[in-house]
N, C-alpha and C positions, 0 to 999 in steps of 0.2 A: 971510595965509599959507594959510588954509583955502581961500579962493577960488582961489588959484593952484594948489593941489594937486588940488581937485575942482571940476569944472564940469559943469553939466547944462543941456540945452536941448531943448525939444520943440516940435513944431508946435502952433500955437494951435487950439483946438477949442471947440465950444459946450458950456457947462456948464448943465445944467438947474437951475432954481431949486428949492430945497428946504431943509429943516432940516438942521442939521449932523449930528445923530445919527439921522437916518432912513435907511433902506435905499434903494438906487436904485429908480426907479419900476418897472423891469422885474422886480425881485425882490420887490416888496411884494405882500402877499396881502390882498385886500379882504375884510373880515369884516362881515357884516350880521346882526343879531339880529332874528329875527321874533317870538320869544317872550321876554318879560322874565324868565321863570323860569330861562333859560339864560344870562343875562347875569352875568358874573363879579362886578362890583361889587355886585350885588343879593344880599342875604342871604336864604337859603331856609330854611324851617322855622320852628319856634316860637322866638321870641326869649327867652321866659321859661325855656326849657330850657337856655339857655346859662349856663355857670358864670362869673359876673362878680363879681370881688372888690369889696366895698363900699369906699368911701373911708375909712370909719372902722375897717374891719377891719385887724388886724395879723397878719402871717404868723408862722408858727412859727419860732423861732430855728434849729431843726434843718433846716427847709426852706430857710431863708435861707443857712445854711452849705453845704447841698448845692448850691444854685444857684450860690453863689460858687465852690465847688470845680469845678463843671462849666464855669463861665465861665473860670476860670484854666486848666483843661485845654485848652479850645478856643483860648485865647490862646497857650499854650505850643505847641500843635500847629501853629498858624498861623505862629509865629515859626520853628519847626523847618522847616516847608515853605518859608518864605522864605529860610532859610539854604541849603537844598539846591537851590534853584531856579537853573537855569543863567542867568547874566547875561552881558552884553556885556563882553569883556575891556577892560582899560584901554588907552588909546591909547598908541602908541609915542612915543618922544621926538621932538619937532618936529611932532607932529600933535595934533589934538583932535577930539572927536566933535561932530557938528552934527546937528540934526533935519532929516530929509528926508522929504517926503510921498511915500508909496508907494501911495496909494489909486488905484482905477480911474479916478476923475474928480478932477481937481485942483480944490481949493476954497481959498478964502482963509482962512488961519488967523487966529483971533482969540481973545483971552482972555475975551471976553464970550460966554456961552453963551445961545443963543436958547431961550427957554422960552415955554410957553403954558399957560393955565389951562383945566382941563376940570372941569365941574361934574357932579354926580350928582343924579338926580331924587329920590333917597331922602334923608330927613333923618338927621342924626347920632343914634345911639342913646345915651341917657343911661344911666349906671350904675344898676343896681337897688339901692335902699336896703337896709340890713340888716333882716332879718326880726326883728320884736320878739319877746321871750320870751313863750311862751304861759303865761298864768296862768288857771287855771279859775275860773269865777265861784263866789262863795260861796253855799252852799246850807244849809238847816237853820235851827234856832233856837238862840240862845245860852241857856245855863242855868247857874246858879251855886248853890253850897250852902255854908252856914256851918258850919265844924267847930270845936268848942271844944277846949280843952286837955284831954287825957286821953280823948277820944272814940275815937281810932283806935289809939293805941300806948302800951303800958306798958313803959318802958325796962328795968326790972329783970327783969320776967317774960319779955320778948322776948329779952333779951341773954343770959340764963343758958344756954339750949341752944346758942346760937351759940358762947359762950365754952367750954362743955364740948367741943363739936366741935373747936374750934381747939386746946385743950389736948391733947385725945386725939390729934389728928392730929400735933401737935408731938412728943408723947412717942413715938408710933408711928414717926415719921420719924427721931427720934433713935435708937430701938432698931434700926431698919433700917440707919442709918449705922454704928452700933457693930458690928452683925453683918457688915456689908459690910467694915469695916476688919479685923475678925478673919479673915474669909474671904480678904481680900487678903493679910494677913500669912501665912496658911497657904499661899496660892498662891506667895508669894515664897519661903517656906521650901522648898516642893517644887521651885520653879524653881532655887533655889540648890543643892539636893541633886542635881537632875538635871544642872545645869551641871557640878558637880564630877565626877559619874559620867561625863558625856560627855567632860570634859577628860581623865580617867584613861583612858577607852577610846581617845581620840584619841592620847594619848601611847603606849599599847600598840600601836595600829595603826602609828604612825610607827616604833616600835622594830622591829616585825615587818617593815615595809616596808624599813627600812634593812638589816635582816638578810638579807632576800630579795635586795636589791640587791647586798650584799656577796657572797652566794652566786652570784648571776648573774655578777658581775664575775670571781670566782674561776673559775667554770666557763668563761667566755669566755677567760680567761688560760690555763687548762690546755689548752683546745682549740687556742688559737693556738700554744702550745708544742709540742703533739703534731703539729700541722700543719707546724711548722718542722722538727721532727725527721724527719718523713716526707719533707719536701722535701729535706733534707740527704741522707738515705739514698738517695732516688731520684737525686739529682745524683751521688752517689758511685758508684752502680751504673752510671749512664750513662757516667761518666768511665772506669770500669774496662772497660766494654764497648767504648767508643771506643778506648781504648788497645790492647786485644787486637785489634780489627779493624784498627787502624792498623799494628800490628806485622805482622799476617798479610798485609796488603795491600802493605806496603813490602818484605817479604821477597822477593816475586817481581817487584816493579816495577823494581828497580834493574837486573837483567840484561835485562829487556825494554826498558828505556830505552836501555841501551848498545847492544843489538842493533838497535833502531830507528834510533839515530843512526848506527851503522856502515853500515846498509843505505842510509840517506839520504845518506851521503857526508860526514858531519861528521868522522869519524875516517878520514883518507886515508893510503894507503901512499905514502911519498916517491918510490919508484921509479915507481909507477903515475902519480903526479902529475907527475913529470918527463917521463914518456913522453907524457902527454896535453897538457901545456903547452908542451913544447919540441920533442920528436921529431916528433909528428904534424903540427904546423904546418910544420916544415922539410920533411918528406916531401911534404906536399901542395904546397908551393911548387915543389919540384924536379919533381914530376909535372906540374904546370901548365907549367913551363918546357919540359920535354921534349915535351909535347903541342903547345905553341905552336911549337916548332922543327919538329916533324913537319908541322904544319898549313902553316907557311910553305914548307917543302920541297915539299909537295904542290901548293901554289898555283903555285910557280915551275915545277914539272914540267908542270902543266896548261897554263901560259902558253906554255912551249916547244913542247909538242905542238900547241897551237892554232896557233901561228905557223908551224910546219913544215907542218901540214896545209893551212893557208891558202896558203902559197907554192906547194906542190905543185898545189893546185887552180888557181891562177893560171897556172902553167906548162902544166898540162894544157889549159886553155882556149886558151892561145896556140897550142899545137900543133894543136889542132882547127881553129882559124881558118886556120892556115897550110895544113893539108891540104885544106881546103875551097877555098881560093884556088887552089891548084895544080891541082886537078881541074877547076875551071871554066875 
């Protein structure tokens, strides 16, 4: 099915012989080393200055844990990078992905990788053995002395001052501890008295604070009441002023309204209304009728006069023609 869906063909061309993982010949860069000190495989400098861990040496556990933590972080970073790397989407139903060679020069694909061995002219370096512990050589002469019993130390005579010092120090420490306990007891008594005095003062402060709060609340309540009284008085005065102004304004507005309505024709006289609605239209119709009759009479008269004049002109022309004919 894959061969039916995708086909590829190209013209045959000559492929140069070369290794699989080498670059094309036109892109290869020829490198030649004239001085061995610039050759990369050759180690430069003193080899004894290099830090080489001996085979018998053991690393510090803290260093091992640190290296393991670094290695785990690198692996986790690599896995995260692999997760976020864009990949080829899955093939749709009925299709599948196949490997297609997209190189510039077509080569035969094979599972066997062609390899070659390259030797270096320098020998492999051996690990430096561990440096042995430095032990200085013995110098001088050995000497020994025989000491009999009682030559150097008398226990009773030597222990007595030490014992006196120990007993004195113990008694002194005991006295200091007793004095410290008494001082601590005095300090605790003073702290107890100070705590009681402080509690009493705090209680008095709280009582005074509550009293002040009550006074403030009472003051605020009185101020609110006074403001409410002043507000009621102000509203009452405004209502009285509005009532007086309304009465004074309405006393003259009623006649003015009636006069304005009368002048605008809202209050009509029945006789005047009858004359305007009935008489005047009838009168205008009669006038139009009379004028129309007069206009028609004038038109008829003009037509008669025009006909008469026209006939007389025609008769006059006939007479003139007859007179002209008789004379000739």
